[in-house]
Steps between C-alpha positions, in 0.01 A plus 500: 500500500188282494407210718513136388214253533525124477184313406410133472211559260454220251443568134247221458198689634361794307391674821795549733376682811836493682684637198232766449519604866879516483496719189241732657743568789789574265605843381715630216858377532407182690606163360280193479721193538387163366692174497447415134282627214231234536432625855377828355325387184404192303676610182757752380221695331300516824812611688563779248138616522528496882814713482352741248151536648559459874856569607634757250219756546565496877879521462550158660805297400509122460789273597494131410743306718494176302628682191844567651 
């Protein structure tokens, strides 16, 4: 089972060094946990692109706590 990571990266900035560093440490099966969708991206489209281009190829899962 993978490891979970909690990040406070804001979706407002295009460059997110803390989020990038966190993702670089993650491996397949790990889960990136964010509080709500706007903490990971500025729009639903940007969030989907992030999932498709960044997380999915590395086998990283995404959990959004605020969506429960």
